C-alpha positions as semicolon CSV with decimal commas, in nm:
position;residue;x (nm);y (nm);z (nm)
1;M;-12,505;-0,575;0,177
2;D;-12,598;-0,942;0,168
3;T;-12,366;-1,145;-0,055
4;A;-12,656;-1,369;-0,151
5;E;-12,817;-1,077;-0,331
6;F;-12,546;-1,108;-0,595
7;E;-12,522;-1,483;-0,631
8;G;-12,509;-1,599;-0,992
9;S;-12,310;-1,513;-1,300
10;A;-12,272;-1,182;-1,481
11;Q;-12,501;-1,324;-1,747
12;T;-12,791;-1,399;-1,512
13;L;-12,780;-1,107;-1,268
14;R;-13,081;-0,886;-1,328
15;P;-13,246;-0,595;-1,152
16;S;-13,571;-0,682;-0,978
17;N;-13,766;-0,369;-1,067
18;V;-13,815;-0,351;-1,445
19;A;-14,109;-0,180;-1,610
20;G;-14,263;-0,400;-1,875
21;Y;-14,254;-0,307;-2,245
22;E;-14,476;-0,410;-2,533
23;V;-14,345;-0,512;-2,876
24;E;-14,493;-0,190;-3,019
25;S;-14,282;0,015;-2,773
26;V;-13,964;-0,165;-2,879
27;K;-14,048;-0,104;-3,245
28;N;-14,098;0,268;-3,171
29;L;-13,761;0,285;-2,997
30;I;-13,588;0,124;-3,296
31;E;-13,746;0,381;-3,525
32;E;-13,643;0,664;-3,291
33;L;-13,286;0,542;-3,340
34;G;-13,326;0,583;-3,716
35;Y;-13,368;0,218;-3,813
36;Q;-13,662;0,033;-3,965
37;A;-13,856;-0,243;-3,795
38;R;-14,178;-0,431;-3,855
39;I;-14,401;-0,630;-3,625
40;E;-14,484;-0,981;-3,743
41;S;-14,667;-1,058;-3,420
42;A;-14,746;-0,824;-3,130
43;G;-14,773;-1,109;-2,882
44;S;-14,947;-1,070;-2,548
45;S;-14,671;-1,084;-2,287
46;S;-14,479;-0,795;-2,135
47;I;-14,104;-0,768;-2,204
48;T;-13,898;-0,735;-1,884
49;G;-13,550;-0,841;-1,999
50;L;-13,328;-0,905;-2,299
51;S;-13,085;-1,177;-2,399
52;M;-12,861;-1,248;-2,698
53;D;-12,786;-1,604;-2,584
54;S;-13,066;-1,858;-2,609
55;R;-12,922;-2,045;-2,309
56;E;-12,960;-1,738;-2,087
57;V;-13,319;-1,649;-2,171
58;Q;-13,539;-1,590;-1,867
59;S;-13,913;-1,548;-1,835
60;G;-14,022;-1,218;-1,988
61;D;-13,715;-1,173;-2,212
62;I;-13,704;-1,055;-2,568
63;Y;-13,457;-1,289;-2,736
64;V;-13,233;-1,116;-2,992
65;A;-13,159;-1,379;-3,257
66;L;-12,855;-1,265;-3,454
67;P;-12,673;-1,439;-3,739
68;G;-12,353;-1,607;-3,616
69;A;-12,041;-1,752;-3,772
70;R;-12,170;-2,110;-3,747
71;A;-12,545;-2,078;-3,696
72;H;-12,821;-1,823;-3,691
73;G;-12,960;-1,747;-3,347
74;A;-13,310;-1,795;-3,485
75;E;-13,242;-2,169;-3,499
76;F;-13,268;-2,170;-3,118
77;A;-13,578;-1,950;-3,095
78;Q;-13,819;-2,233;-3,020
79;A;-13,608;-2,332;-2,719
80;T;-13,632;-1,977;-2,583
81;V;-14,010;-1,994;-2,601
82;K;-13,994;-2,295;-2,367
83;S;-13,770;-2,088;-2,138
84;G;-14,035;-1,819;-2,111
85;A;-13,936;-1,565;-2,377
86;S;-14,204;-1,302;-2,437
87;A;-14,081;-1,197;-2,781
88;I;-13,812;-1,247;-3,042
89;L;-13,621;-0,978;-3,228
90;T;-13,445;-1,099;-3,541
91;D;-13,371;-1,018;-3,905
92;A;-13,564;-1,129;-4,213
93;R;-13,361;-1,447;-4,252
94;G;-13,418;-1,528;-3,886
95;A;-13,791;-1,478;-3,923
96;E;-13,792;-1,738;-4,200
97;L;-13,596;-1,985;-3,988
98;I;-13,811;-1,953;-3,676
99;G;-14,125;-2,097;-3,822
100;E;-14,459;-2,081;-3,644
101;L;-14,473;-1,929;-3,298
102;P;-14,750;-1,931;-3,037
103;E;-14,978;-1,627;-3,064
104;S;-14,861;-1,505;-2,724
105;I;-14,503;-1,461;-2,849
106;G;-14,411;-1,134;-3,017
107;L;-14,195;-1,129;-3,329
108;L;-14,014;-0,814;-3,438
109;V;-13,796;-0,790;-3,749
110;C;-13,505;-0,548;-3,798
111;E;-13,196;-0,571;-4,019
112;D;-12,970;-0,366;-3,787
113;L;-12,970;-0,587;-3,480
114;R;-12,621;-0,507;-3,350
115;A;-12,689;-0,134;-3,377
116;V;-13,014;-0,142;-3,179
117;V;-12,954;-0,402;-2,909
118;G;-12,755;-0,170;-2,679
119;P;-13,005;0,120;-2,677
120;I;-13,295;-0,125;-2,637
121;S;-13,118;-0,284;-2,339
122;A;-13,064;0,061;-2,187
123;R;-13,435;0,141;-2,218
124;I;-13,568;-0,192;-2,092
125;Y;-13,337;-0,194;-1,789
126;N;-13,352;0,185;-1,739
127;S;-12,980;0,162;-1,667
128;Q;-12,908;0,536;-1,683
129;P;-13,215;0,746;-1,606
130;E;-13,191;1,097;-1,751
131;N;-13,259;1,264;-1,417
132;A;-13,003;1,058;-1,222
133;D;-12,713;1,255;-1,074
134;D;-12,614;1,013;-0,797
135;F;-12,415;0,763;-1,003
136;S;-12,065;0,827;-1,143
137;L;-11,960;0,596;-1,425
138;F;-11,598;0,582;-1,540
139;A;-11,455;0,415;-1,852
140;V;-11,089;0,340;-1,920
141;T;-10,957;0,235;-2,259
142;G;-10,606;0,187;-2,401
143;T;-10,370;-0,101;-2,469
144;N;-10,211;-0,125;-2,126
145;G;-10,311;-0,005;-1,781
146;K;-10,691;-0,034;-1,806
147;T;-10,732;-0,282;-1,523
148;T;-10,500;-0,110;-1,276
149;T;-10,653;0,231;-1,346
150;T;-11,008;0,107;-1,286
151;Y;-10,904;-0,050;-0,956
152;M;-10,739;0,278;-0,857
153;I;-11,050;0,478;-0,948
154;N;-11,263;0,248;-0,735
155;S;-11,020;0,276;-0,446
156;I;-11,040;0,656;-0,459
157;M;-11,420;0,653;-0,478
158;Q;-11,440;0,409;-0,186
159;S;-11,219;0,644;0,014
160;L;-11,470;0,917;-0,072
161;E;-11,737;0,694;0,087
162;H;-11,895;0,569;-0,234
163;T;-12,017;0,211;-0,274
164;T;-11,849;0,099;-0,595
165;G;-11,890;-0,143;-0,882
166;L;-11,640;-0,272;-1,137
167;I;-11,675;-0,434;-1,479
168;G;-11,340;-0,556;-1,605
169;T;-11,102;-0,822;-1,731
170;I;-11,048;-1,000;-1,402
171;E;-11,384;-0,977;-1,236
172;I;-11,712;-0,797;-1,209
173;V;-11,760;-0,646;-0,864
174;A;-12,090;-0,521;-0,731
175;G;-12,056;-0,354;-0,392
176;G;-11,767;-0,575;-0,280
177;V;-11,906;-0,902;-0,416
178;A;-11,690;-1,042;-0,696
179;I;-11,813;-1,235;-0,999
180;P;-11,549;-1,393;-1,229
181;S;-11,538;-1,217;-1,566
182;K;-11,500;-1,399;-1,899
183;L;-11,489;-1,091;-2,120
184;T;-11,313;-0,757;-2,079
185;T;-11,656;-0,609;-2,136
186;P;-11,970;-0,829;-2,133
187;E;-12,234;-0,801;-2,407
188;S;-12,453;-0,491;-2,398
189;P;-12,758;-0,657;-2,234
190;H;-12,531;-0,776;-1,952
191;V;-12,376;-0,430;-1,915
192;H;-12,710;-0,254;-1,890
193;S;-12,864;-0,511;-1,657
194;L;-12,557;-0,489;-1,431
195;L;-12,564;-0,109;-1,427
196;S;-12,932;-0,116;-1,338
197;L;-12,872;-0,377;-1,070
198;M;-12,587;-0,172;-0,924
199;R;-12,808;0,134;-0,899
200;E;-13,085;-0,075;-0,744
201;R;-12,845;-0,202;-0,478
202;G;-12,725;0,147;-0,382
203;I;-12,395;0,152;-0,570
204;T;-12,302;0,513;-0,644
205;S;-11,990;0,477;-0,859
206;A;-11,862;0,220;-1,108
207;A;-11,554;0,182;-1,327
208;M;-11,534;-0,017;-1,651
209;E;-11,258;-0,136;-1,878
210;V;-11,364;-0,069;-2,235
211;S;-11,165;-0,261;-2,495
212;S;-11,148;-0,203;-2,868
213;H;-11,338;-0,532;-2,908
214;A;-11,617;-0,395;-2,689
215;L;-11,642;-0,083;-2,903
216;D;-11,622;-0,267;-3,235
217;Y;-11,878;-0,529;-3,128
218;R;-12,104;-0,259;-2,980
219;R;-12,098;-0,406;-2,629
220;V;-12,119;-0,061;-2,469
221;D;-12,376;0,092;-2,703
222;G;-12,633;0,290;-2,509
223;V;-12,391;0,359;-2,220
224;R;-12,282;0,717;-2,146
225;Y;-11,991;0,762;-1,909
226;S;-11,934;1,050;-1,670
227;V;-11,563;1,043;-1,754
228;A;-11,376;0,833;-2,011
229;G;-10,998;0,796;-1,985
230;F;-10,724;0,689;-2,228
231;T;-10,398;0,524;-2,119
232;N;-10,188;0,449;-2,428
233;L;-10,183;0,275;-2,764
234;T;-9,919;0,016;-2,851
235;Q;-9,910;-0,289;-3,076
236;D;-10,176;-0,541;-2,980
237;H;-10,486;-0,702;-3,132
238;L;-10,366;-0,646;-3,488
239;D;-10,510;-0,988;-3,569
240;L;-10,845;-0,813;-3,529
241;H;-10,769;-0,458;-3,643
242;G;-10,506;-0,516;-3,912
243;T;-10,333;-0,179;-3,867
244;M;-10,253;0,060;-3,584
245;D;-10,468;0,325;-3,752
246;S;-10,767;0,093;-3,741
247;Y;-10,690;0,007;-3,379
248;F;-10,675;0,380;-3,300
249;A;-11,009;0,442;-3,470
250;S;-11,174;0,175;-3,254
251;K;-11,049;0,338;-2,935
252;A;-11,140;0,688;-3,056
253;A;-11,506;0,580;-3,082
254;L;-11,528;0,604;-2,702
255;F;-11,454;0,976;-2,703
256;T;-11,776;1,110;-2,848
257;P;-12,057;1,306;-2,681
258;E;-12,288;1,004;-2,717
259;R;-12,054;0,789;-2,507
260;A;-11,892;1,028;-2,258
261;A;-11,959;1,362;-2,094
262;R;-11,591;1,427;-2,031
263;A;-11,257;1,282;-2,144
264;V;-10,913;1,262;-1,983
265;I;-10,638;1,165;-2,228
266;L;-10,281;1,069;-2,138
267;T;-10,077;1,253;-2,402
268;D;-9,742;1,083;-2,356
269;D;-9,678;1,020;-2,725
270;A;-9,809;1,084;-3,075
271;W;-10,098;0,840;-3,033
272;G;-10,211;1,016;-2,715
273;T;-10,188;1,357;-2,882
274;S;-10,387;1,230;-3,179
275;M;-10,649;1,081;-2,946
276;A;-10,687;1,415;-2,767
277;D;-10,718;1,597;-3,100
278;S;-10,981;1,350;-3,216
279;A;-11,174;1,389;-2,890
280;D;-11,154;1,770;-2,921
281;Q;-11,323;1,753;-3,260
282;A;-11,592;1,512;-3,143
283;M;-11,666;1,643;-2,795
284;G;-11,548;2,004;-2,796
285;Q;-11,226;2,125;-2,633
286;S;-11,397;2,229;-2,309
287;N;-11,490;1,865;-2,243
288;V;-11,146;1,717;-2,317
289;V;-10,865;1,720;-2,062
290;R;-10,503;1,643;-2,150
291;L;-10,280;1,479;-1,889
292;Y;-9,907;1,512;-1,953
293;S;-9,724;1,241;-1,758
294;N;-9,401;1,188;-1,955
295;M;-9,446;0,810;-1,926
296;G;-9,468;0,831;-1,548
297;K;-9,133;1,003;-1,506
298;S;-9,275;1,359;-1,477
299;Y;-9,132;1,680;-1,618
300;D;-8,836;1,877;-1,482
301;V;-9,043;2,184;-1,562
302;A;-9,418;2,145;-1,606
303;P;-9,529;2,221;-1,963
304;Q;-9,739;2,524;-2,040
305;L;-10,090;2,409;-1,960
306;A;-10,431;2,516;-2,073
307;E;-10,653;2,600;-1,779
308;N;-10,821;2,257;-1,763
309;D;-10,519;2,040;-1,852
310;W;-10,301;1,856;-1,600
311;A;-9,934;1,757;-1,569
312;L;-9,750;1,504;-1,355
313;T;-9,464;1,661;-1,156
314;D;-9,229;1,592;-0,865
315;V;-9,208;1,215;-0,902
316;K;-8,982;1,070;-0,633
317;R;-8,906;0,708;-0,549
318;S;-9,065;0,594;-0,222
319;G;-9,010;0,232;-0,126
320;I;-9,103;0,021;-0,428
321;G;-9,344;0,293;-0,541
322;H;-9,342;0,669;-0,593
323;D;-9,462;0,998;-0,447
324;F;-9,589;1,245;-0,706
325;T;-9,798;1,553;-0,775
326;V;-10,051;1,638;-1,044
327;V;-10,114;2,004;-1,114
328;R;-10,389;2,163;-1,324
329;G;-10,345;2,467;-1,543
330;D;-10,559;2,677;-1,309
331;G;-10,332;2,598;-1,015
332;V;-10,522;2,307;-0,853
333;T;-10,262;2,071;-0,703
334;L;-10,302;1,713;-0,578
335;R;-10,014;1,544;-0,394
336;T;-10,028;1,168;-0,361
337;S;-9,838;0,840;-0,391
338;T;-9,866;0,478;-0,497
339;Q;-9,677;0,178;-0,368
340;L;-9,733;-0,019;-0,686
341;P;-9,397;-0,053;-0,863
342;A;-9,304;0,090;-1,206
343;D;-9,317;0,427;-1,377
344;F;-9,623;0,324;-1,575
345;N;-9,818;0,276;-1,253
346;V;-9,743;0,640;-1,171
347;S;-9,912;0,729;-1,501
348;N;-10,203;0,497;-1,417
349;A;-10,237;0,652;-1,072
350;A;-10,221;1,005;-1,211
351;L;-10,489;0,920;-1,467
352;A;-10,715;0,772;-1,198
353;A;-10,674;1,079;-0,974
354;V;-10,742;1,324;-1,256
355;M;-11,045;1,130;-1,385
356;V;-11,200;1,141;-1,039
357;A;-11,113;1,510;-1,005
358;E;-11,281;1,582;-1,338
359;S;-11,595;1,393;-1,236
360;G;-11,699;1,683;-1,015
361;V;-11,610;1,552;-0,668
362;D;-11,514;1,794;-0,392
363;L;-11,145;1,867;-0,453
364;E;-11,065;1,926;-0,087
365;A;-11,206;1,586;0,005
366;L;-11,019;1,428;-0,288
367;S;-10,693;1,592;-0,182
368;A;-10,735;1,455;0,170
369;V;-10,789;1,092;0,066
370;L;-10,505;1,105;-0,190
371;K;-10,259;1,187;0,088
372;R;-10,305;0,833;0,217
373;P;-10,065;0,595;0,029
374;E;-10,313;0,308;0,039
375;T;-10,566;0,501;-0,169
376;L;-10,368;0,448;-0,490
377;T;-10,223;0,110;-0,390
378;P;-10,507;-0,136;-0,446
379;L;-10,435;-0,505;-0,488
380;V;-10,472;-0,568;-0,861
381;P;-10,458;-0,943;-0,929
382;G;-10,184;-1,036;-1,175
383;R;-10,067;-0,679;-1,238
384;M;-9,710;-0,635;-1,112
385;Q;-9,815;-0,867;-0,830
386;L;-9,527;-0,913;-0,589
387;I;-9,468;-1,272;-0,473
388;A;-9,130;-1,237;-0,298
389;H;-8,874;-0,972;-0,203
390;T;-8,561;-1,193;-0,211
391;P;-8,522;-1,244;-0,497
392;T;-8,771;-0,988;-0,623
393;A;-9,038;-1,195;-0,800
394;L;-9,343;-1,056;-0,974
395;V;-9,625;-1,189;-1,191
396;D;-9,760;-0,951;-1,455
397;F;-10,014;-0,964;-1,735
398;A;-9,768;-0,808;-1,984
399;H;-9,857;-0,982;-2,310
400;N;-9,749;-0,730;-2,573
401;P;-9,413;-0,565;-2,651
402;D;-9,472;-0,233;-2,477
403;A;-9,610;-0,389;-2,160
404;L;-9,320;-0,636;-2,145
405;K;-9,065;-0,357;-2,186
406;R;-9,226;-0,153;-1,909
407;A;-9,242;-0,450;-1,671
408;L;-8,876;-0,535;-1,723
409;E;-8,765;-0,175;-1,679
410;A;-8,956;-0,161;-1,352
411;V;-8,764;-0,447;-1,187
412;E;-8,408;-0,334;-1,253
413;P;-8,211;-0,468;-0,951
414;A;-8,060;-0,217;-0,709
415;E;-7,746;-0,427;-0,654
416;A;-7,471;-0,431;-0,916
417;D;-7,465;-0,813;-0,928
418;G;-7,841;-0,840;-0,970
419;R;-7,987;-0,983;-1,291
420;V;-8,327;-0,960;-1,458
421;I;-8,477;-1,301;-1,539
422;V;-8,791;-1,314;-1,752
423;V;-9,025;-1,608;-1,817
424;F;-9,281;-1,546;-2,089
425;G;-9,435;-1,662;-2,416
426;A;-9,681;-1,550;-2,680
427;T;-10,048;-1,635;-2,721
428;G;-10,155;-1,870;-2,997
429;E;-10,406;-1,770;-3,266
430;R;-10,324;-1,402;-3,214
431;D;-10,108;-1,139;-3,385
432;Q;-9,804;-1,338;-3,503
433;T;-9,597;-1,031;-3,590
434;K;-9,541;-0,942;-3,225
435;R;-9,381;-1,277;-3,135
436;P;-9,024;-1,201;-3,250
437;I;-9,070;-0,842;-3,133
438;M;-9,140;-0,965;-2,781
439;G;-8,834;-1,188;-2,798
440;D;-8,628;-0,888;-2,904
441;I;-8,765;-0,677;-2,616
442;A;-8,689;-0,953;-2,365
443;A;-8,329;-0,983;-2,487
444;Q;-8,278;-0,607;-2,466
445;Y;-8,410;-0,563;-2,112
446;A;-8,334;-0,894;-1,938
447;D;-8,014;-1,081;-1,862
448;I;-8,170;-1,427;-1,885
449;V;-8,458;-1,494;-2,123
450;I;-8,672;-1,804;-2,070
451;V;-8,922;-1,857;-2,350
452;T;-9,214;-2,085;-2,270
453;D;-9,582;-2,138;-2,355
454;D;-9,851;-1,879;-2,288
455;D;-10,197;-1,991;-2,404
456;P;-10,137;-2,180;-2,730
457;H;-10,510;-2,234;-2,783
458;N;-10,544;-2,460;-3,088
459;E;-10,209;-2,364;-3,239
460;A;-9,904;-2,592;-3,205
461;P;-9,699;-2,453;-2,912
462;A;-9,348;-2,526;-3,039
463;P;-9,354;-2,293;-3,345
464;I;-9,485;-2,010;-3,125
465;R;-9,195;-2,052;-2,885
466;E;-8,951;-2,078;-3,174
467;A;-9,072;-1,747;-3,322
468;V;-9,027;-1,572;-2,987
469;E;-8,689;-1,737;-2,932
470;A;-8,575;-1,633;-3,281
471;G;-8,644;-1,270;-3,197
472;A;-8,445;-1,298;-2,875
473;R;-8,148;-1,470;-3,039
474;A;-8,141;-1,218;-3,325
475;A;-8,124;-0,937;-3,071
476;Q;-7,857;-1,125;-2,879
477;E;-7,646;-1,149;-3,194
478;Q;-7,679;-0,772;-3,235
479;G;-7,532;-0,716;-2,889
480;A;-7,845;-0,712;-2,674
481;R;-7,818;-0,744;-2,297
482;A;-7,928;-1,107;-2,268
483;Q;-7,653;-1,345;-2,162
484;E;-7,867;-1,656;-2,202
485;V;-8,178;-1,753;-2,400
486;H;-8,367;-2,071;-2,310
487;N;-8,668;-2,244;-2,463
488;I;-8,843;-2,452;-2,194
489;E;-9,182;-2,619;-2,173
490;P;-9,410;-2,671;-1,994
491;R;-9,455;-2,334;-1,827
492;S;-9,430;-2,474;-1,473
493;R;-9,086;-2,618;-1,550
494;A;-8,974;-2,287;-1,702
495;I;-9,072;-2,112;-1,379
496;E;-8,890;-2,378;-1,173
497;F;-8,577;-2,321;-1,382
498;A;-8,594;-1,945;-1,325
499;A;-8,617;-1,996;-0,948
500;S;-8,330;-2,248;-0,952
501;I;-8,085;-2,003;-1,110
502;A;-8,199;-1,689;-0,927
503;G;-7,974;-1,524;-0,670
504;E;-8,089;-1,307;-0,381
505;H;-8,023;-0,984;-0,573
506;D;-8,197;-1,095;-0,893
507;S;-8,541;-0,998;-1,020
508;I;-8,778;-1,253;-1,176
509;V;-9,071;-1,145;-1,393
510;V;-9,320;-1,408;-1,506
511;A;-9,517;-1,230;-1,775
512;G;-9,817;-1,279;-1,998
513;R;-10,088;-1,453;-1,800
514;G;-10,121;-1,248;-1,481
515;H;-10,436;-1,344;-1,287
516;E;-10,534;-1,634;-1,513
517;T;-10,569;-1,973;-1,346
518;A;-10,614;-2,201;-1,649
519;Q;-10,396;-2,245;-1,957
520;D;-10,573;-2,319;-2,286
521;V;-10,383;-2,595;-2,468
522;A;-10,556;-2,749;-2,770
523;G;-10,895;-2,647;-2,638
524;E;-10,836;-2,799;-2,294
525;D;-10,812;-2,582;-1,982
526;L;-10,515;-2,693;-1,774
527;E;-10,494;-2,568;-1,416
528;L;-10,205;-2,322;-1,398
529;D;-10,162;-2,010;-1,184
530;D;-9,831;-1,829;-1,232
531;R;-9,851;-1,688;-0,879
532;V;-9,882;-2,034;-0,727
533;E;-9,606;-2,174;-0,949
534;V;-9,364;-1,893;-0,862
535;A;-9,434;-1,930;-0,490
536;R;-9,387;-2,308;-0,509
537;A;-9,065;-2,285;-0,710
538;L;-8,908;-2,024;-0,481
539;T;-9,009;-2,217;-0,170
540;Q;-8,842;-2,528;-0,311
541;Q;-8,522;-2,326;-0,347
542;G;-8,537;-2,219;0,017
543;Y;-8,655;-1,863;-0,046
544;D;-8,923;-1,692;0,159
545;V;-9,237;-1,569;-0,016
546;L;-9,495;-1,315;0,098
547;P;-9,748;-1,447;0,353
548;D;-10,037;-1,465;0,106
549;Y;-9,840;-1,712;-0,109
550;R;-9,694;-1,944;0,155
551;L;-9,790;-2,301;0,081
552;D;-9,786;-2,440;0,436
């Protein structure tokens, strides 16, 4: 595949073969969905694309002009006409704001724009033809583990000789060509155009991270997944959702027959059990698979399983990773391994394997590729990414209490004199309640806690650090493990300090930012890559880092 075929951004990549639609056809589709629409002008140009951003409009697009927090999209409608828009879809207020349009431009009015834009995008781009059976589409949702699981799914499918695509937090990948990703899930027109493009370019399998934001903001409306998977639910994004119950409800919206043909749910705790029960009611029990992983530690004795449910068994340490088995209630057994560290990556790997198994692939072929350790050991940027062995130094995206706890548990030193050193912070303009909680977690699971800045955004950094530090010191006073608690800024100096005090048997975890290469401070993006900073700091102390991170 020629890399040039995918040049551009996720927002501008479009399929080349799109059947044109008239305004009347779009109106009929809206009414088929159960919403009302009226044509103010039929226009005379065919619609061959769709955009929600006036700056991205291309020739032949229908521009969807929605009301925004600061301005109504209709205020930019005239500019889209100059860019070649064929039609505009807006609400009544938008129609008033647009003013007079050329006769060739269609104008369609609907009050339920967010509800209809996804299905319209699906139809215009023909992203999932009804008769298509040559394209497997996987979705993964949950608080932690989405990225790693999608990379693992793609690695399995590649081993099964599929050409794969990925839509996720770190990047969008189309057949091996990566496009940097700004959103965990792009807007629905981008999703549908990308899916159509992938199919056009011969991609036969794709995996997507689906966040609660994507579901709430209807970014995946009109998409139906072959298999949807659930990792876990822990405190995060409460600035958006308010309560854990509301957060749960957002995730549960993925597990409906409109969005997924089949579901695989990790049932490691009460939230997982509730998610499986909710999916049962929505999708029917025969389409919902429970995966019992016991938080990646497996069961001494496998639980009693329904015929289509799975359990993780026989987990054994192997190098920095684990060998393990997943067994289905009907006796199907898959033996495999991952060399990614941490118990939670065993759960992620088990979920990936079971999701692929439940997609209908040949189980003998799947069993064969899973016997190769590299199949479930993809490089996942910024997710438990190993920088050095001596001392053990990793960079991880852990940015909420549960993820931080799991990361710290995973790096417990083998030597008695080894210590766990953690460098982390909390994000500005996000859920403030988790800041002292993260400090508490750090103090419980690390010997030396170094609090620093994450992405403050437009919030003053010092009070954020102080809230995290307060949680750590309170835990320390209650007898927590931490021997020392430090508050150091900027982040690069905090990382340098960690390297300067680390011994050969210690473990360093730099948590919170993972793959990110710019730090948002007061609206300014400052160049900062934790992986580069850790490598530089360790090298300055005379330690050897892995070849990919050597600075010479």
